[in-house]
Backbone as CSV, one residue per row, in Angstrom:
resi,resn,N_x,N_y,N_z,CA_x,CA_y,CA_z,C_x,C_y,C_z
1,UNK,-6.141,-3.612,-4.332,-5.609,-3.723,-2.994,-4.270,-2.995,-2.907
2,UNK,-4.037,-2.311,-1.790,-2.804,-1.538,-1.647,-1.584,-2.461,-1.599
3,UNK,-0.453,-1.940,-2.057,0.801,-2.689,-1.995,1.308,-2.697,-0.561
4,UNK,1.729,-3.856,-0.094,2.326,-4.006,1.231,3.800,-4.300,1.051
5,UNK,4.643,-3.319,1.397,6.090,-3.509,1.322,6.570,-4.107,2.635
6,UNK,7.337,-5.184,2.536,7.897,-5.846,3.708,9.407,-5.630,3.640
7,UNK,9.918,-4.784,4.553,11.335,-4.418,4.552,12.008,-5.154,5.712
8,UNK,12.871,-6.112,5.378,13.433,-7.001,6.384,14.852,-6.581,6.756
9,UNK,15.060,-6.332,8.049,16.369,-6.020,8.616,17.074,-7.364,8.840
10,UNK,17.807,-7.841,7.826,18.385,-9.185,7.881,19.533,-9.282,8.890
11,UNK,20.119,-8.172,9.278,21.131,-8.192,10.339,20.486,-8.571,11.674
12,UNK,19.220,-8.221,11.814,18.516,-8.347,13.081,17.570,-9.543,13.129
13,UNK,16.989,-9.913,11.990,15.984,-10.984,11.937,16.252,-11.875,10.730
14,UNK,16.299,-13.176,10.970,16.312,-14.136,9.869,14.879,-14.665,9.807
15,UNK,14.067,-14.120,8.904,12.622,-14.339,8.941,12.204,-15.771,8.636
16,UNK,11.068,-16.124,9.188,10.455,-17.411,8.877,9.140,-17.129,8.165
17,UNK,8.541,-18.151,7.639,7.196,-18.068,7.036,7.092,-17.080,5.886
18,UNK,8.135,-16.964,5.077,8.068,-16.073,3.915,7.015,-16.520,2.908
19,UNK,6.625,-17.774,2.961,5.642,-18.289,1.993,4.296,-17.574,2.110
20,UNK,3.976,-17.005,3.287,2.692,-16.290,3.423,2.675,-15.004,2.599
21,UNK,3.841,-14.591,2.116,3.921,-13.360,1.323,3.802,-13.627,-0.174
22,UNK,3.441,-14.843,-0.536,3.303,-15.201,-1.953,1.947,-14.757,-2.496
23,UNK,1.666,-13.485,-2.349,0.443,-12.892,-2.892,0.851,-11.625,-3.631
24,UNK,0.058,-11.255,-4.630,0.463,-10.151,-5.504,0.564,-8.805,-4.810
25,UNK,-0.096,-8.639,-3.639,-0.038,-7.325,-2.986,1.181,-7.159,-2.073
26,UNK,2.073,-8.169,-2.004,3.295,-8.060,-1.201,4.514,-7.838,-2.080
27,UNK,5.393,-6.952,-1.613,6.710,-6.775,-2.219,7.709,-6.822,-1.066
28,UNK,8.732,-7.636,-1.215,9.681,-7.887,-0.137,11.052,-7.329,-0.508
29,UNK,11.651,-6.593,0.420,13.018,-6.101,0.240,13.819,-6.542,1.461
30,UNK,14.875,-7.316,1.214,15.738,-7.798,2.293,16.986,-6.925,2.324
31,UNK,17.217,-6.300,3.476,18.382,-5.426,3.654,19.478,-6.230,4.354
32,UNK,20.607,-6.388,3.641,21.715,-7.208,4.119,22.866,-6.277,4.489
33,UNK,23.476,-6.546,5.649,24.585,-5.715,6.132,25.811,-5.813,5.244
34,UNK,26.645,-4.783,5.290,27.847,-4.725,4.457,28.783,-5.899,4.744
35,UNK,28.807,-6.393,5.980,29.706,-7.491,6.343,29.045,-8.860,6.316
36,UNK,27.777,-8.918,5.935,27.095,-10.208,5.853,27.418,-10.851,4.510
37,UNK,28.088,-11.995,4.558,28.523,-12.648,3.328,27.499,-13.644,2.802
38,UNK,26.545,-14.076,3.658,25.631,-15.140,3.247,24.203,-14.842,3.663
39,UNK,23.287,-15.366,2.875,21.860,-15.393,3.225,21.501,-16.868,3.332
40,UNK,20.788,-17.250,4.388,20.433,-18.650,4.610,19.720,-19.230,3.388
41,UNK,20.008,-20.493,3.092,19.428,-21.148,1.921,17.903,-21.098,1.945
42,UNK,17.287,-21.423,3.100,15.822,-21.428,3.192,15.232,-20.064,2.831
43,UNK,15.865,-19.001,3.322,15.385,-17.640,3.041,15.542,-17.343,1.547
44,UNK,16.716,-17.650,0.996,16.966,-17.388,-0.432,15.998,-18.168,-1.317
45,UNK,15.736,-19.428,-0.965,14.830,-20.261,-1.763,13.408,-19.710,-1.728
46,UNK,12.954,-19.297,-0.547,11.601,-18.740,-0.441,11.496,-17.410,-1.187
47,UNK,12.527,-16.578,-1.095,12.505,-15.293,-1.804,12.527,-15.503,-3.315
48,UNK,13.243,-16.525,-3.763,13.309,-16.805,-5.197,11.921,-17.143,-5.741
49,UNK,11.102,-17.833,-4.941,9.742,-18.169,-5.375,8.883,-16.916,-5.553
50,UNK,9.254,-15.824,-4.886,8.487,-14.579,-5.017,8.801,-13.849,-6.325
51,UNK,9.854,-14.285,-7.019,10.201,-13.696,-8.318,10.479,-12.206,-8.221
52,UNK,9.894,-11.423,-9.146,10.183,-9.980,-9.170,9.583,-9.212,-7.984
53,UNK,8.800,-9.886,-7.146,8.230,-9.220,-5.965,9.209,-9.190,-4.797
54,UNK,10.390,-9.774,-4.977,11.394,-9.786,-3.908,12.722,-9.255,-4.437
55,UNK,13.429,-8.544,-3.578,14.748,-8.034,-3.967,15.633,-7.905,-2.725
56,UNK,16.924,-7.737,-2.975,17.902,-7.551,-1.900,18.520,-6.172,-2.028
57,UNK,18.888,-5.596,-0.889,19.684,-4.375,-0.882,20.863,-4.649,0.046
58,UNK,22.056,-4.694,-0.528,23.275,-4.839,0.281,23.709,-3.427,0.607
59,UNK,23.715,-3.106,1.912,24.008,-1.724,2.271,25.484,-1.422,2.071
60,UNK,25.760,-0.156,1.858,27.147,0.262,1.696,27.595,0.901,3.000
61,UNK,28.766,0.528,3.428,29.329,1.129,4.634,28.887,0.440,5.911
62,UNK,29.627,0.720,6.960,29.361,0.163,8.282,29.038,1.289,9.241
63,UNK,28.732,0.905,10.454,28.463,1.897,11.484,27.141,1.636,12.147
64,UNK,26.972,2.223,13.327,25.713,2.012,14.030,24.545,2.541,13.203
65,UNK,23.517,1.743,13.100,22.277,2.129,12.416,22.420,2.338,10.909
66,UNK,23.511,1.905,10.307,23.687,2.092,8.859,22.549,1.421,8.097
67,UNK,22.215,0.192,8.474,21.139,-0.518,7.790,19.794,0.172,8.039
68,UNK,19.585,0.643,9.256,18.327,1.316,9.604,18.099,2.548,8.728
69,UNK,19.172,3.301,8.469,19.043,4.495,7.630,18.693,4.116,6.192
70,UNK,19.206,2.993,5.724,18.846,2.522,4.380,17.350,2.212,4.312
71,UNK,16.836,1.516,5.332,15.406,1.199,5.359,14.583,2.482,5.382
72,UNK,14.986,3.448,6.206,14.257,4.727,6.286,14.255,5.436,4.924
73,UNK,15.402,5.410,4.234,15.477,6.032,2.911,14.504,5.365,1.944
74,UNK,14.502,4.044,1.905,13.633,3.333,0.969,12.160,3.599,1.262
75,UNK,11.791,3.653,2.541,10.402,3.964,2.871,10.039,5.351,2.354
76,UNK,10.913,6.327,2.582,10.646,7.691,2.096,10.504,7.737,0.590
77,UNK,11.415,7.070,-0.107,11.380,7.051,-1.578,10.110,6.376,-2.087
78,UNK,9.786,5.210,-1.526,8.602,4.470,-1.974,7.312,5.207,-1.610
79,UNK,7.277,5.816,-0.429,6.071,6.540,-0.001,5.805,7.743,-0.898
80,UNK,6.859,8.336,-1.436,6.682,9.479,-2.338,6.052,9.039,-3.656
81,UNK,6.370,7.825,-4.096,5.820,7.349,-5.370,4.532,6.545,-5.191
82,UNK,4.352,5.934,-4.009,3.145,5.144,-3.726,2.589,5.531,-2.360
83,UNK,1.934,6.679,-2.271,1.487,7.179,-0.968,0.455,6.291,-0.262
84,UNK,-0.210,5.393,-0.980,-1.202,4.517,-0.355,-0.624,3.184,0.097
85,UNK,0.666,2.949,-0.130,1.278,1.678,0.239,1.359,1.541,1.756
86,UNK,1.519,0.307,2.219,1.693,0.016,3.642,3.097,-0.549,3.811
87,UNK,3.822,-0.066,4.818,5.213,-0.455,5.025,5.342,-1.252,6.318
88,UNK,5.838,-2.481,6.186,6.055,-3.361,7.329,7.560,-3.510,7.510
89,UNK,8.088,-3.009,8.622,9.502,-3.194,8.929,9.599,-4.451,9.795
90,UNK,10.403,-5.408,9.362,10.599,-6.636,10.132,11.948,-6.518,10.836
91,UNK,11.887,-6.241,12.148,13.093,-6.047,12.945,12.734,-6.099,14.427
92,UNK,13.673,-6.570,15.233,13.483,-6.531,16.684,13.970,-5.200,17.247
93,UNK,14.535,-4.356,16.408,15.126,-3.080,16.815,14.042,-2.036,17.095
94,UNK,13.850,-1.707,18.375,12.827,-0.724,18.754,13.197,0.694,18.326
95,UNK,14.425,0.873,17.840,14.837,2.183,17.333,14.010,2.639,16.140
96,UNK,13.316,1.706,15.488,12.439,2.068,14.369,11.130,2.709,14.841
97,UNK,10.758,2.511,16.090,9.441,2.951,16.562,9.202,4.462,16.438
98,UNK,10.196,5.329,16.752,9.960,6.766,16.520,9.727,7.088,15.042
99,UNK,10.410,6.364,14.148,10.180,6.556,12.704,8.750,6.171,12.356
100,UNK,8.272,5.043,12.896,6.906,4.586,12.631,5.908,5.653,13.097
101,UNK,6.126,6.184,14.298,5.233,7.223,14.838,5.216,8.440,13.920
102,UNK,6.385,8.847,13.446,6.475,10.003,12.544,5.763,9.727,11.222
103,UNK,5.980,8.528,10.662,5.321,8.178,9.400,3.806,8.237,9.560
104,UNK,3.302,7.679,10.664,1.857,7.691,10.899,1.332,9.119,11.006
105,UNK,2.127,10.012,11.614,1.688,11.421,11.735,1.600,12.088,10.364
106,UNK,2.309,11.542,9.395,2.279,12.050,8.014,1.314,11.255,7.135
107,UNK,0.455,10.427,7.801,-0.558,9.625,7.107,0.053,8.565,6.192
108,UNK,1.245,8.066,6.577,1.888,6.964,5.868,1.674,5.721,6.720
109,UNK,1.121,4.677,6.111,0.810,3.451,6.830,2.095,2.679,7.089
110,UNK,2.398,2.399,8.355,3.632,1.691,8.687,3.513,1.006,10.041
111,UNK,4.249,-0.083,10.193,4.351,-0.746,11.487,5.655,-1.530,11.524
112,UNK,6.055,-1.917,12.719,7.229,-2.773,12.906,6.762,-4.068,13.543
113,UNK,7.242,-5.183,13.027,6.936,-6.492,13.595,8.243,-7.241,13.799
114,UNK,8.262,-8.136,14.790,9.482,-8.885,15.091,9.725,-10.020,14.109
115,UNK,8.669,-10.464,13.437,8.805,-11.524,12.425,7.615,-11.424,11.471
116,UNK,7.692,-12.134,10.378,6.626,-12.105,9.367,5.286,-12.516,9.987
117,UNK,5.289,-13.550,10.803,4.056,-14.041,11.415,3.416,-13.055,12.366
118,UNK,4.167,-12.052,12.824,3.642,-11.037,13.735,3.034,-9.837,13.002
119,UNK,3.170,-9.796,11.678,2.617,-8.674,10.919,1.095,-8.664,11.078
120,UNK,0.491,-7.498,11.335,-0.967,-7.442,11.514,-1.743,-8.047,10.348
121,UNK,-1.314,-7.822,9.122,-2.035,-8.337,7.959,-1.980,-9.867,7.916
122,UNK,-0.860,-10.448,8.355,-0.720,-11.907,8.385,-1.543,-12.486,9.533
123,UNK,-1.471,-11.826,10.706,-2.268,-12.293,11.850,-3.756,-12.267,11.506
124,UNK,-4.190,-11.201,10.850,-5.606,-11.082,10.473,-6.000,-12.205,9.513
125,UNK,-5.151,-12.480,8.527,-5.456,-13.518,7.548,-5.498,-14.909,8.185
126,UNK,-4.707,-15.103,9.252,-4.636,-16.419,9.896,-5.640,-16.601,11.027
127,UNK,-6.343,-15.535,11.417,-7.292,-15.665,12.518,-8.613,-16.234,12.009
128,UNK,-9.038,-17.303,12.633,-10.250,-17.999,12.197,-11.395,-17.838,13.195
129,UNK,-11.085,-17.903,14.494,-12.140,-17.852,15.500,-12.440,-16.406,15.882
130,UNK,-13.590,-16.178,16.493,-13.967,-14.834,16.937,-12.954,-14.268,17.937
131,UNK,-12.503,-15.027,18.956,-11.496,-14.477,19.871,-10.198,-14.067,19.166
132,UNK,-9.763,-14.853,18.168,-8.554,-14.492,17.417,-8.762,-13.194,16.650
133,UNK,-9.926,-13.057,16.021,-10.219,-11.836,15.261,-10.305,-10.629,16.186
134,UNK,-10.946,-10.809,17.342,-11.046,-9.709,18.315,-9.656,-9.280,18.785
135,UNK,-8.775,-10.251,19.026,-7.414,-9.922,19.471,-6.690,-9.071,18.423
136,UNK,-6.854,-9.422,17.145,-6.234,-8.656,16.055,-6.806,-7.234,16.014
137,UNK,-8.119,-7.115,16.143,-8.781,-5.805,16.088,-8.353,-4.933,17.262
138,UNK,-8.373,-5.494,18.473,-8.004,-4.726,19.676,-6.552,-4.257,19.576
139,UNK,-5.657,-5.138,19.133,-4.247,-4.757,18.965,-4.121,-3.600,17.986
140,UNK,-4.829,-3.684,16.871,-4.783,-2.634,15.857,-5.306,-1.312,16.419
141,UNK,-6.422,-1.361,17.135,-7.005,-0.135,17.693,-6.082,0.491,18.733
142,UNK,-5.443,-0.340,19.551,-4.526,0.190,20.564,-3.328,0.876,19.915
143,UNK,-2.848,0.317,18.787,-1.711,0.909,18.080,-2.067,2.272,17.495
144,UNK,-3.331,2.526,17.282,-3.762,3.781,16.668,-3.727,4.959,17.631
145,UNK,-3.602,4.683,18.922,-3.567,5.773,19.894,-4.814,6.629,19.800
146,UNK,-4.620,7.944,19.651,-5.741,8.879,19.584,-6.428,8.890,18.216
147,UNK,-5.871,8.168,17.250,-6.422,8.187,15.891,-7.397,7.029,15.641
148,UNK,-8.101,6.598,16.684,-9.076,5.523,16.508,-10.301,6.040,15.753
149,UNK,-10.984,5.137,15.044,-12.218,5.553,14.356,-13.241,6.077,15.364
150,UNK,-13.941,7.142,15.029,-14.878,7.777,15.969,-16.342,7.511,15.625
151,UNK,-16.596,6.880,14.472,-17.979,6.558,14.121,-18.094,5.066,13.831
152,UNK,-19.309,4.538,13.935,-19.553,3.118,13.657,-19.163,2.795,12.221
153,UNK,-19.503,3.690,11.297,-19.191,3.468,9.885,-17.684,3.362,9.662
154,UNK,-16.919,4.277,10.269,-15.461,4.268,10.107,-14.847,3.051,10.790
155,UNK,-15.355,2.682,11.958,-14.859,1.494,12.653,-15.124,0.246,11.815
156,UNK,-16.322,0.143,11.249,-16.658,-1.001,10.387,-15.715,-1.069,9.193
157,UNK,-15.466,0.070,8.579,-14.567,0.138,7.427,-13.143,-0.253,7.824
158,UNK,-12.698,0.197,9.000,-11.360,-0.130,9.506,-11.213,-1.629,9.711
159,UNK,-12.214,-2.245,10.343,-12.178,-3.693,10.590,-12.209,-4.452,9.275
160,UNK,-13.046,-4.022,8.351,-13.141,-4.668,7.046,-11.798,-4.613,6.323
161,UNK,-11.127,-3.461,6.351,-9.821,-3.311,5.701,-8.769,-4.187,6.371
162,UNK,-8.844,-4.276,7.696,-7.887,-5.088,8.441,-7.923,-6.542,7.980
163,UNK,-9.126,-7.008,7.625,-9.301,-8.387,7.163,-9.408,-8.463,5.636
164,UNK,-8.796,-7.479,4.964,-8.724,-7.465,3.495,-10.096,-7.582,2.840
165,UNK,-11.101,-6.987,3.482,-12.477,-6.943,2.976,-13.051,-8.350,2.736
166,UNK,-12.590,-9.325,3.547,-13.031,-10.721,3.374,-14.154,-11.094,4.335
167,UNK,-14.563,-10.173,5.216,-15.637,-10.475,6.163,-17.000,-10.212,5.525
168,UNK,-17.925,-11.144,5.728,-19.297,-10.932,5.269,-19.953,-9.882,6.167
169,UNK,-20.978,-9.208,5.663,-21.664,-8.148,6.426,-22.168,-8.650,7.775
170,UNK,-22.766,-9.855,7.796,-23.300,-10.372,9.053,-22.187,-10.711,10.043
171,UNK,-21.033,-11.170,9.534,-19.898,-11.465,10.416,-19.338,-10.173,11.002
172,UNK,-19.245,-9.133,10.185,-18.772,-7.833,10.649,-19.712,-7.267,11.715
173,UNK,-21.016,-7.382,11.486,-22.002,-6.909,12.461,-21.883,-7.688,13.768
174,UNK,-21.652,-8.998,13.675,-21.504,-9.841,14.872,-20.253,-9.453,15.659
175,UNK,-19.176,-9.124,14.956,-17.938,-8.699,15.625,-18.175,-7.395,16.376
176,UNK,-18.821,-6.432,15.720,-19.112,-5.150,16.380,-19.996,-5.354,17.615
177,UNK,-20.999,-6.209,17.494,-21.908,-6.503,18.608,-21.126,-7.123,19.767
178,UNK,-20.241,-8.059,19.437,-19.445,-8.720,20.469,-18.491,-7.729,21.146
179,UNK,-17.925,-6.806,20.375,-17.052,-5.785,20.955,-17.810,-4.928,21.953
180,UNK,-19.070,-4.640,21.631,-19.921,-3.881,22.560,-20.203,-4.691,23.814
181,UNK,-20.557,-5.963,23.633,-20.866,-6.831,24.770,-19.659,-7.006,25.688
182,UNK,-18.472,-7.042,25.118,-17.250,-7.186,25.908,-16.831,-5.872,26.577
183,UNK,-17.497,-4.768,26.207,-17.171,-3.469,26.784,-15.982,-2.782,26.136
184,UNK,-15.499,-3.314,24.987,-14.379,-2.689,24.281,-14.800,-1.378,23.641
185,UNK,-16.058,-1.321,23.197,-16.580,-0.100,22.584,-17.955,0.212,23.174
186,UNK,-18.276,1.495,23.182,-19.633,1.938,23.509,-20.127,2.743,22.326
187,UNK,-21.347,2.444,21.898,-21.923,3.123,20.746,-23.055,4.013,21.220
188,UNK,-22.955,5.296,20.883,-23.997,6.267,21.188,-24.416,6.894,19.868
189,UNK,-25.567,6.473,19.365,-25.996,6.935,18.038,-25.044,6.374,16.996
190,UNK,-24.329,7.265,16.312,-23.342,6.820,15.322,-21.912,6.945,15.845
191,UNK,-21.759,7.454,17.083,-20.427,7.697,17.665,-19.935,6.479,18.440
192,UNK,-18.609,6.314,18.464,-17.986,5.185,19.157,-17.023,5.701,20.205
193,UNK,-17.076,5.097,21.413,-16.094,5.356,22.474,-15.378,4.050,22.763
194,UNK,-14.200,4.127,23.385,-13.381,2.944,23.594,-13.007,2.731,25.053
195,UNK,-12.943,1.453,25.445,-12.426,1.041,26.734,-11.681,-0.269,26.477
196,UNK,-10.512,-0.146,25.853,-9.766,-1.330,25.427,-8.934,-1.898,26.578
197,UNK,-8.771,-3.232,26.621,-7.978,-3.835,27.693,-6.512,-3.453,27.566
198,UNK,-5.826,-3.441,28.686,-4.382,-3.104,28.679,-3.572,-4.213,28.068
């Protein structure tokens, strides 16, 4: 399974639910501002349980976007050594969005979430009902813009990956059928077209 790096902008977000990252495919890096003297006890305790899968980076220097540039540097460095990794930026700062768009154009997997619970991989793992799973899939497809899967096989593979390959074949087939019935996708032969809700 690919490594999922979770890069937390601690100046902007004091994350909750870090315990969901206690799996071997997650690595957490908390970026702390130069003037931040403390990390909340709950956050420190949860990160300590992650052991070597968690680390801190205290940024050097002040200034607008200083922490953001540190996160961008680390993503570039890590992507060069682990091109298949997925990068989750945890921040409410929409200034990261152009970086995310650029990374995706370079075939680097990345997204920004406002909190740990909003990460697509966490939402997918926590979705139990068909409507919850459909919501996760539709959100993911909308984020892809023009880069949506164009064949049934690729769409099936995309959905399977989104749910960490934990869906049974019959469940995956039922999801695709339901997407067709809801009008989210149209299948012509092996080709897929989209009509996703706004």
